[in-house]
N, C-alpha and C positions, 0 to 999 in steps of 0.2 A: 620569542619571535614576536615582532611587532604583528600588529591586527593587516596590515596594509600588504606583508610579505606574503601573510597565508591568503590574504584577498587574489593578491597576483597571483602565485601559484593556482588558488583553486579557480581562475579564467583560464588560466593555461590550460589545466584540466580539459573544461567545459568547452573550447574553443577544441580543443586537440580532439576531441569526443564529436564535435560536429560533424567536424570536417572529414572523418575518418566515417560517422555514420554516411555523410553528401556522397564518398566515396565509394562504399558500400552499397547506397542506393541504387547508384547510376551503373555499376558492375551486376549488379541482379536484375537490373531494366536491361541493361545489355545483352544480359545471360538468356533471359524472356525473349527479345527481339531475336535473338539469333535461331531460338529452338523454335518459334513459330515461323521464320523464313524455310526451314530444313523440312517442318509439316508443311508448309507450304507447296515448297518445291515436288515432297512426296505424292500429295493431292492433285499437282500439275500432272507428273508420270501417269500416275493410274486414272486420272479421268482421261488424256491420251489413248494410253488404251486401249482404256472404255469405247472410246471412238473409235477404234482402228477396229476391233472388236466388232463395234455396230456396224461398220462400213464392209468388214468382210463375212457379215453375217447375211446383211442386205442380197450384196453380190451371190450368195452360196443360192439363196432363194430363189434368187431371178433366174440363177443357171438352174436348179432344179425346177424351177415353173415353164425354161423353154424345152427342158429335158420331158416333163409329163405332158407338155402340148405335141413336139412330137412323137413320145408314142400313142398316143389319141389317135393324130396324126395317121399312125403306120395302122392302128385298131382300126381305124374305118374305114382305110383302103381296104385292107384285108376282109372285111366284113360287105364292103360293097363288091370286092372282086368272085363273093359268092354266089 
């Protein structure tokens, strides 16, 4: 074999390896992006659930406050009637 044939084959191998590396890099970046999108979606769901829980907690606190005020009012009414 002469030197030009060997050089041509080596250039082809290097070019093939470079193209394969590029596709591998794009594939791994795509996988990383898909994982990040999935994790962000999970975080969005979790934060939504936390907001719902906080709103329900505030509503329950308000309801308990009204109930306590009603009990205090009724107790005061009983004490006043004595």
